[in-house]
Biopython code that builds the backbone (N, CA, C, O; Angstrom):
import numpy as np
from Bio.PDB.StructureBuilder import StructureBuilder

atoms = [
    (1, "UNK", "N", (33.430, 47.454, -18.364)),
    (1, "UNK", "CA", (32.726, 45.919, -17.873)),
    (1, "UNK", "C", (32.242, 45.195, -19.093)),
    (1, "UNK", "O", (31.356, 45.705, -19.779)),
    (2, "UNK", "N", (32.661, 44.273, -19.343)),
    (2, "UNK", "CA", (32.408, 43.154, -20.570)),
    (2, "UNK", "C", (31.004, 43.153, -20.910)),
    (2, "UNK", "O", (30.224, 42.981, -19.973)),
    (3, "UNK", "N", (30.535, 43.310, -22.060)),
    (3, "UNK", "CA", (29.419, 43.087, -22.932)),
    (3, "UNK", "C", (29.219, 42.404, -23.917)),
    (3, "UNK", "O", (29.959, 42.833, -24.802)),
    (4, "UNK", "N", (28.550, 41.456, -24.324)),
    (4, "UNK", "CA", (28.511, 40.858, -25.497)),
    (4, "UNK", "C", (26.773, 40.779, -25.903)),
    (4, "UNK", "O", (25.836, 40.377, -25.213)),
    (5, "UNK", "N", (26.790, 41.277, -27.156)),
    (5, "UNK", "CA", (25.453, 41.032, -27.915)),
    (5, "UNK", "C", (25.446, 39.684, -28.781)),
    (5, "UNK", "O", (26.321, 39.573, -29.639)),
    (6, "UNK", "N", (24.685, 38.841, -28.642)),
    (6, "UNK", "CA", (24.468, 37.491, -29.365)),
    (6, "UNK", "C", (23.039, 37.625, -30.281)),
    (6, "UNK", "O", (21.909, 37.814, -29.830)),
    (7, "UNK", "N", (23.363, 37.498, -31.438)),
    (7, "UNK", "CA", (22.291, 37.416, -32.552)),
    (7, "UNK", "C", (22.042, 36.011, -32.579)),
    (7, "UNK", "O", (23.002, 35.245, -32.515)),
    (8, "UNK", "N", (20.662, 35.493, -32.683)),
    (8, "UNK", "CA", (20.331, 33.966, -32.831)),
    (8, "UNK", "C", (19.502, 33.837, -33.818)),
    (8, "UNK", "O", (18.562, 34.618, -33.964)),
    (9, "UNK", "N", (19.728, 32.879, -34.590)),
    (9, "UNK", "CA", (18.637, 32.365, -35.600)),
    (9, "UNK", "C", (18.083, 31.150, -35.147)),
    (9, "UNK", "O", (18.841, 30.253, -34.778)),
    (10, "UNK", "N", (16.767, 30.990, -35.125)),
    (10, "UNK", "CA", (16.064, 29.738, -34.347)),
    (10, "UNK", "C", (15.061, 28.984, -35.495)),
    (10, "UNK", "O", (14.616, 29.485, -36.528)),
    (11, "UNK", "N", (14.928, 28.093, -35.151)),
    (11, "UNK", "CA", (13.947, 26.999, -36.225)),
    (11, "UNK", "C", (12.739, 27.835, -36.029)),
    (11, "UNK", "O", (12.542, 28.556, -35.051)),
    (12, "UNK", "N", (11.836, 27.655, -37.185)),
    (12, "UNK", "CA", (10.565, 28.372, -37.407)),
    (12, "UNK", "C", (9.526, 28.268, -36.332)),
    (12, "UNK", "O", (8.968, 27.185, -36.159)),
    (13, "UNK", "N", (9.287, 29.083, -35.757)),
    (13, "UNK", "CA", (8.302, 28.988, -34.532)),
    (13, "UNK", "C", (8.547, 28.765, -32.986)),
    (13, "UNK", "O", (7.750, 28.687, -32.052)),
    (14, "UNK", "N", (9.808, 28.697, -33.035)),
    (14, "UNK", "CA", (10.575, 28.401, -31.659)),
    (14, "UNK", "C", (11.131, 29.465, -30.793)),
    (14, "UNK", "O", (11.800, 29.249, -29.782)),
    (15, "UNK", "N", (10.766, 30.779, -31.319)),
    (15, "UNK", "CA", (11.516, 31.986, -30.743)),
    (15, "UNK", "C", (11.023, 32.120, -29.057)),
    (15, "UNK", "O", (11.803, 32.430, -28.156)),
    (16, "UNK", "N", (9.830, 31.870, -28.902)),
    (16, "UNK", "CA", (9.216, 32.161, -27.567)),
    (16, "UNK", "C", (9.948, 30.913, -26.738)),
    (16, "UNK", "O", (10.423, 31.158, -25.629)),
    (17, "UNK", "N", (10.019, 29.728, -27.232)),
    (17, "UNK", "CA", (10.587, 28.701, -26.161)),
    (17, "UNK", "C", (12.081, 28.992, -25.887)),
    (17, "UNK", "O", (12.565, 28.873, -24.761)),
    (18, "UNK", "N", (12.872, 29.427, -27.104)),
    (18, "UNK", "CA", (14.260, 29.731, -27.095)),
    (18, "UNK", "C", (14.362, 30.907, -25.852)),
    (18, "UNK", "O", (15.164, 30.726, -24.937)),
    (19, "UNK", "N", (13.584, 31.995, -25.883)),
    (19, "UNK", "CA", (13.804, 33.156, -25.050)),
    (19, "UNK", "C", (13.391, 32.681, -23.725)),
    (19, "UNK", "O", (14.012, 33.210, -22.803)),
    (20, "UNK", "N", (12.421, 31.742, -23.363)),
    (20, "UNK", "CA", (11.983, 31.105, -22.049)),
    (20, "UNK", "C", (13.335, 30.207, -21.503)),
    (20, "UNK", "O", (13.774, 30.339, -20.361)),
    (21, "UNK", "N", (13.822, 29.428, -22.343)),
    (21, "UNK", "CA", (14.911, 28.511, -22.140)),
    (21, "UNK", "C", (16.240, 29.529, -21.573)),
    (21, "UNK", "O", (16.859, 29.309, -20.532)),
    (22, "UNK", "N", (16.464, 30.502, -22.375)),
    (22, "UNK", "CA", (17.734, 31.585, -22.032)),
    (22, "UNK", "C", (17.195, 32.119, -20.626)),
    (22, "UNK", "O", (18.070, 32.101, -19.760)),
    (23, "UNK", "N", (16.317, 32.451, -20.331)),
    (23, "UNK", "CA", (15.967, 33.261, -19.069)),
    (23, "UNK", "C", (16.004, 32.122, -18.070)),
    (23, "UNK", "O", (16.354, 32.440, -16.934)),
    (24, "UNK", "N", (15.693, 30.798, -18.304)),
    (24, "UNK", "CA", (15.876, 29.887, -17.187)),
    (24, "UNK", "C", (17.386, 29.527, -17.014)),
    (24, "UNK", "O", (17.797, 29.407, -15.860)),
    (25, "UNK", "N", (18.288, 29.337, -18.100)),
    (25, "UNK", "CA", (19.550, 29.216, -18.089)),
    (25, "UNK", "C", (20.477, 30.490, -17.428)),
    (25, "UNK", "O", (21.571, 30.290, -16.900)),
    (26, "UNK", "N", (19.914, 31.685, -17.539)),
    (26, "UNK", "CA", (20.885, 32.702, -16.930)),
    (26, "UNK", "C", (20.275, 33.370, -15.568)),
    (26, "UNK", "O", (20.819, 34.312, -14.992)),
    (27, "UNK", "N", (18.920, 32.671, -15.086)),
    (27, "UNK", "CA", (18.688, 32.989, -13.784)),
    (27, "UNK", "C", (19.471, 32.873, -12.564)),
    (27, "UNK", "O", (19.498, 33.669, -11.626)),
    (28, "UNK", "N", (20.269, 31.495, -12.729)),
    (28, "UNK", "CA", (21.104, 31.323, -11.397)),
    (28, "UNK", "C", (22.714, 31.904, -11.803)),
    (28, "UNK", "O", (23.650, 31.584, -11.070)),
    (29, "UNK", "N", (22.942, 32.756, -12.995)),
    (29, "UNK", "CA", (24.440, 33.314, -13.265)),
    (29, "UNK", "C", (24.267, 34.801, -12.863)),
    (29, "UNK", "O", (23.257, 35.479, -13.049)),
    (30, "UNK", "N", (25.396, 35.182, -12.295)),
    (30, "UNK", "CA", (25.840, 36.564, -11.994)),
    (30, "UNK", "C", (26.091, 37.179, -13.111)),
    (30, "UNK", "O", (27.257, 37.389, -13.443)),
    (31, "UNK", "N", (24.843, 37.645, -14.023)),
    (31, "UNK", "CA", (25.181, 38.616, -15.057)),
    (31, "UNK", "C", (23.963, 39.190, -15.226)),
    (31, "UNK", "O", (22.908, 38.725, -14.793)),
    (32, "UNK", "N", (24.098, 40.254, -15.886)),
    (32, "UNK", "CA", (22.737, 40.984, -16.239)),
    (32, "UNK", "C", (22.527, 40.786, -17.702)),
    (32, "UNK", "O", (23.429, 41.003, -18.512)),
    (33, "UNK", "N", (21.293, 40.358, -18.054)),
    (33, "UNK", "CA", (20.765, 40.276, -19.360)),
    (33, "UNK", "C", (19.577, 40.744, -19.829)),
    (33, "UNK", "O", (18.635, 41.043, -19.095)),
    (34, "UNK", "N", (19.574, 40.830, -21.110)),
    (34, "UNK", "CA", (18.203, 41.244, -21.883)),
    (34, "UNK", "C", (17.992, 40.473, -23.090)),
    (34, "UNK", "O", (18.923, 40.219, -23.854)),
    (35, "UNK", "N", (17.022, 40.162, -23.254)),
    (35, "UNK", "CA", (16.726, 39.012, -24.309)),
    (35, "UNK", "C", (15.288, 39.578, -24.983)),
    (35, "UNK", "O", (14.327, 39.988, -24.331)),
    (36, "UNK", "N", (15.374, 39.505, -26.345)),
    (36, "UNK", "CA", (14.129, 39.913, -27.183)),
    (36, "UNK", "C", (13.948, 39.360, -28.639)),
    (36, "UNK", "O", (14.908, 39.248, -29.402)),
    (37, "UNK", "N", (13.107, 39.137, -28.864)),
    (37, "UNK", "CA", (12.645, 38.758, -30.136)),
    (37, "UNK", "C", (12.590, 39.812, -31.196)),
    (37, "UNK", "O", (11.951, 40.831, -30.936)),
    (38, "UNK", "N", (13.135, 39.705, -32.272)),
    (38, "UNK", "CA", (13.238, 40.685, -33.362)),
    (38, "UNK", "C", (13.057, 40.283, -34.794)),
    (38, "UNK", "O", (13.430, 39.196, -35.234)),
    (39, "UNK", "N", (12.418, 41.290, -35.557)),
    (39, "UNK", "CA", (12.090, 40.900, -36.902)),
    (39, "UNK", "C", (13.530, 41.172, -37.685)),
    (39, "UNK", "O", (14.347, 41.977, -37.238)),
    (40, "UNK", "N", (13.719, 40.519, -38.733)),
    (40, "UNK", "CA", (14.910, 40.769, -39.588)),
    (40, "UNK", "C", (15.596, 39.453, -40.046)),
    (40, "UNK", "O", (15.021, 38.389, -40.275)),
    (41, "UNK", "N", (16.764, 39.679, -40.127)),
    (41, "UNK", "CA", (17.725, 38.151, -40.367)),
    (41, "UNK", "C", (17.894, 37.513, -39.343)),
    (41, "UNK", "O", (18.047, 36.293, -39.407)),
    (42, "UNK", "N", (17.907, 38.179, -38.157)),
    (42, "UNK", "CA", (17.974, 37.452, -36.872)),
    (42, "UNK", "C", (16.462, 37.197, -36.123)),
    (42, "UNK", "O", (15.460, 37.894, -36.289)),
    (43, "UNK", "N", (16.570, 36.179, -35.385)),
    (43, "UNK", "CA", (15.194, 36.077, -34.540)),
    (43, "UNK", "C", (15.133, 36.662, -33.263)),
    (43, "UNK", "O", (14.114, 37.215, -32.849)),
    (44, "UNK", "N", (16.308, 36.556, -32.538)),
    (44, "UNK", "CA", (16.527, 36.927, -31.226)),
    (44, "UNK", "C", (17.746, 37.627, -30.829)),
    (44, "UNK", "O", (18.818, 37.106, -31.136)),
    (45, "UNK", "N", (17.735, 38.891, -30.100)),
    (45, "UNK", "CA", (18.897, 39.463, -29.710)),
    (45, "UNK", "C", (18.859, 39.343, -28.323)),
    (45, "UNK", "O", (17.853, 39.530, -27.638)),
    (46, "UNK", "N", (20.256, 38.948, -27.805)),
    (46, "UNK", "CA", (20.506, 38.819, -26.245)),
    (46, "UNK", "C", (21.890, 39.739, -26.146)),
    (46, "UNK", "O", (22.862, 39.720, -26.902)),
    (47, "UNK", "N", (21.668, 40.503, -25.031)),
    (47, "UNK", "CA", (22.492, 41.130, -24.313)),
    (47, "UNK", "C", (22.966, 40.761, -22.988)),
    (47, "UNK", "O", (22.209, 40.704, -22.019)),
    (48, "UNK", "N", (24.440, 40.466, -22.925)),
    (48, "UNK", "CA", (24.830, 39.822, -21.470)),
    (48, "UNK", "C", (25.923, 41.078, -20.930)),
    (48, "UNK", "O", (26.702, 41.676, -21.671)),
    (49, "UNK", "N", (25.791, 41.262, -19.724)),
    (49, "UNK", "CA", (26.765, 42.270, -19.083)),
    (49, "UNK", "C", (27.360, 41.448, -17.942)),
    (49, "UNK", "O", (26.582, 40.991, -17.104)),
    (50, "UNK", "N", (28.388, 41.269, -17.859)),
    (50, "UNK", "CA", (29.157, 40.799, -16.667)),
    (50, "UNK", "C", (30.431, 41.200, -16.190)),
    (50, "UNK", "O", (31.161, 41.672, -17.062)),
    (51, "UNK", "N", (30.911, 41.138, -15.008)),
    (51, "UNK", "CA", (32.256, 41.534, -14.390)),
    (51, "UNK", "C", (33.519, 40.955, -15.194)),
    (51, "UNK", "O", (34.577, 41.556, -15.380)),
    (52, "UNK", "N", (33.199, 39.703, -15.620)),
    (52, "UNK", "CA", (34.023, 38.604, -16.247)),
    (52, "UNK", "C", (33.825, 38.227, -17.551)),
    (52, "UNK", "O", (32.868, 37.563, -17.950)),
    (53, "UNK", "N", (34.843, 38.703, -18.297)),
    (53, "UNK", "CA", (34.862, 38.181, -19.876)),
    (53, "UNK", "C", (34.859, 36.778, -20.170)),
    (53, "UNK", "O", (34.127, 36.238, -20.999)),
    (54, "UNK", "N", (35.591, 36.297, -19.552)),
    (54, "UNK", "CA", (35.897, 34.763, -19.396)),
    (54, "UNK", "C", (34.224, 33.993, -19.349)),
    (54, "UNK", "O", (33.751, 33.153, -20.115)),
    (55, "UNK", "N", (33.613, 34.655, -18.150)),
    (55, "UNK", "CA", (32.420, 34.155, -17.767)),
    (55, "UNK", "C", (31.325, 33.831, -18.981)),
    (55, "UNK", "O", (30.723, 32.785, -19.227)),
    (56, "UNK", "N", (31.291, 35.397, -19.785)),
    (56, "UNK", "CA", (30.509, 35.523, -20.639)),
    (56, "UNK", "C", (30.823, 34.534, -21.729)),
    (56, "UNK", "O", (29.924, 33.873, -22.248)),
    (57, "UNK", "N", (32.084, 34.422, -22.086)),
    (57, "UNK", "CA", (32.493, 33.442, -23.247)),
    (57, "UNK", "C", (31.901, 32.020, -22.874)),
    (57, "UNK", "O", (31.421, 31.235, -23.691)),
    (58, "UNK", "N", (32.012, 31.817, -21.521)),
    (58, "UNK", "CA", (31.804, 30.437, -21.439)),
    (58, "UNK", "C", (30.008, 29.989, -21.213)),
    (58, "UNK", "O", (29.481, 28.887, -21.368)),
    (59, "UNK", "N", (29.470, 31.125, -20.856)),
    (59, "UNK", "CA", (28.011, 30.942, -20.985)),
    (59, "UNK", "C", (27.400, 31.037, -22.012)),
    (59, "UNK", "O", (26.313, 30.470, -22.124)),
    (60, "UNK", "N", (27.991, 31.853, -23.131)),
    (60, "UNK", "CA", (27.734, 31.932, -24.740)),
    (60, "UNK", "C", (28.248, 30.565, -25.273)),
    (60, "UNK", "O", (27.527, 30.068, -26.139)),
    (61, "UNK", "N", (29.189, 29.970, -24.975)),
    (61, "UNK", "CA", (29.777, 28.563, -25.551)),
    (61, "UNK", "C", (29.115, 27.507, -25.061)),
    (61, "UNK", "O", (28.450, 26.773, -25.792)),
    (62, "UNK", "N", (29.226, 27.340, -23.846)),
    (62, "UNK", "CA", (28.361, 26.285, -23.018)),
    (62, "UNK", "C", (26.927, 26.032, -22.842)),
    (62, "UNK", "O", (26.408, 24.932, -22.653)),
    (63, "UNK", "N", (26.309, 27.240, -22.932)),
    (63, "UNK", "CA", (25.201, 27.168, -22.760)),
    (63, "UNK", "C", (24.089, 27.900, -23.767)),
    (63, "UNK", "O", (22.970, 27.394, -23.853)),
    (64, "UNK", "N", (24.346, 28.835, -24.358)),
    (64, "UNK", "CA", (23.376, 29.481, -25.183)),
    (64, "UNK", "C", (23.508, 28.776, -26.464)),
    (64, "UNK", "O", (22.471, 28.416, -27.021)),
    (65, "UNK", "N", (24.785, 28.502, -27.069)),
    (65, "UNK", "CA", (25.058, 27.756, -27.960)),
    (65, "UNK", "C", (24.592, 26.385, -28.257)),
    (65, "UNK", "O", (24.487, 25.899, -29.383)),
    (66, "UNK", "N", (24.320, 25.804, -27.115)),
    (66, "UNK", "CA", (23.611, 24.363, -27.043)),
    (66, "UNK", "C", (22.159, 24.376, -27.031)),
    (66, "UNK", "O", (21.572, 23.299, -27.135)),
    (67, "UNK", "N", (21.636, 25.239, -26.940)),
    (67, "UNK", "CA", (20.078, 25.102, -26.999)),
    (67, "UNK", "C", (19.777, 24.404, -28.336)),
    (67, "UNK", "O", (20.454, 24.631, -29.339)),
    (68, "UNK", "N", (18.953, 23.723, -28.322)),
    (68, "UNK", "CA", (18.701, 22.563, -29.368)),
    (68, "UNK", "C", (18.089, 23.395, -30.786)),
    (68, "UNK", "O", (18.366, 23.005, -31.920)),
    (69, "UNK", "N", (17.212, 24.604, -30.509)),
    (69, "UNK", "CA", (16.265, 25.079, -31.429)),
    (69, "UNK", "C", (17.127, 26.044, -32.040)),
    (69, "UNK", "O", (16.718, 26.658, -33.025)),
    (70, "UNK", "N", (18.256, 26.250, -31.584)),
    (70, "UNK", "CA", (18.984, 27.405, -32.125)),
    (70, "UNK", "C", (19.891, 26.862, -33.366)),
    (70, "UNK", "O", (20.663, 25.906, -33.302)),
    (71, "UNK", "N", (19.631, 27.690, -34.531)),
    (71, "UNK", "CA", (20.543, 27.361, -35.907)),
    (71, "UNK", "C", (21.520, 27.894, -35.973)),
    (71, "UNK", "O", (22.439, 27.309, -36.547)),
    (72, "UNK", "N", (21.738, 29.192, -35.432)),
    (72, "UNK", "CA", (23.125, 29.836, -35.727)),
    (72, "UNK", "C", (23.173, 31.097, -34.682)),
    (72, "UNK", "O", (22.221, 31.676, -34.159)),
    (73, "UNK", "N", (24.591, 31.346, -34.539)),
    (73, "UNK", "CA", (24.598, 32.613, -33.799)),
    (73, "UNK", "C", (25.598, 33.459, -33.961)),
    (73, "UNK", "O", (26.612, 32.947, -34.434)),
    (74, "UNK", "N", (25.645, 34.629, -33.714)),
    (74, "UNK", "CA", (26.572, 35.604, -34.097)),
    (74, "UNK", "C", (27.022, 36.308, -32.733)),
    (74, "UNK", "O", (26.115, 36.835, -32.089)),
    (75, "UNK", "N", (28.101, 36.363, -32.308)),
    (75, "UNK", "CA", (28.516, 37.013, -31.002)),
    (75, "UNK", "C", (29.287, 38.155, -31.319)),
    (75, "UNK", "O", (30.092, 37.988, -32.235)),
    (76, "UNK", "N", (29.240, 39.474, -30.702)),
    (76, "UNK", "CA", (29.701, 40.593, -30.857)),
    (76, "UNK", "C", (30.049, 41.019, -29.361)),
    (76, "UNK", "O", (29.164, 41.294, -28.551)),
    (77, "UNK", "N", (31.535, 41.056, -29.031)),
    (77, "UNK", "CA", (32.062, 41.366, -27.753)),
    (77, "UNK", "C", (32.160, 43.037, -27.979)),
    (77, "UNK", "O", (32.688, 43.521, -28.981)),
    (78, "UNK", "N", (31.627, 43.767, -26.998)),
    (78, "UNK", "CA", (32.067, 45.252, -27.075)),
    (78, "UNK", "C", (33.363, 45.472, -26.847)),
    (78, "UNK", "O", (33.869, 44.880, -25.893)),
    (79, "UNK", "N", (34.157, 46.333, -27.636)),
    (79, "UNK", "CA", (35.360, 47.056, -27.142)),
    (79, "UNK", "C", (35.360, 47.837, -25.844)),
    (79, "UNK", "O", (34.848, 48.955, -25.893)),
    (80, "UNK", "N", (35.838, 47.434, -24.739)),
    (80, "UNK", "CA", (35.868, 48.093, -23.636)),
    (80, "UNK", "C", (36.315, 49.479, -23.652)),
    (80, "UNK", "O", (35.761, 50.413, -23.073)),
    (81, "UNK", "N", (37.482, 49.533, -24.447)),
    (81, "UNK", "CA", (38.421, 50.742, -24.338)),
    (81, "UNK", "C", (37.511, 51.835, -25.169)),
    (81, "UNK", "O", (37.909, 52.999, -25.122)),
    (82, "UNK", "N", (36.442, 51.578, -25.849)),
    (82, "UNK", "CA", (35.750, 52.445, -26.860)),
    (82, "UNK", "C", (34.402, 52.847, -26.047)),
    (82, "UNK", "O", (33.599, 53.683, -26.460)),
    (83, "UNK", "N", (34.302, 52.284, -25.095)),
    (83, "UNK", "CA", (32.822, 52.654, -24.353)),
    (83, "UNK", "C", (32.429, 53.902, -24.105)),
    (83, "UNK", "O", (31.277, 54.295, -24.288)),
    (84, "UNK", "N", (33.433, 54.644, -23.645)),
    (84, "UNK", "CA", (33.174, 56.093, -23.254)),
    (84, "UNK", "C", (33.822, 57.250, -24.142)),
    (84, "UNK", "O", (34.224, 58.343, -23.743)),
    (85, "UNK", "N", (33.825, 56.772, -25.373)),
    (85, "UNK", "CA", (34.522, 57.855, -26.167)),
    (85, "UNK", "C", (33.184, 58.712, -26.696)),
    (85, "UNK", "O", (33.330, 59.710, -27.402)),
]
sb = StructureBuilder()
sb.init_structure("model")
sb.init_model(0)
sb.init_chain("A")
sb.init_seg("    ")
for serial, (resi, resn, name, xyz) in enumerate(atoms, 1):
    if name == "N":
        sb.init_residue(resn, " ", resi, " ")
    sb.init_atom(name, np.array(xyz, "f"), 0.0, 1.0, " ", f" {name:<3s}", serial, name[0])
structure = sb.get_structure()
């Protein structure tokens, strides 16, 4: 099952509004997700799970990365062949 972790850097003080916007964008998508604010180099961690890797890529590229207060993203796709090692 395709899984992606997306680390987000946001404008100062905009974490909560971005988290709410991510939730609104993903509510109609047929994917499972978790989104949390974190301390450290990144401000928000987003985990996306879908049956379709291409759908994950499209959501990240066309929806998540276009949120205006996001400064940068780092996307990590899980290697499916290594999930059950």
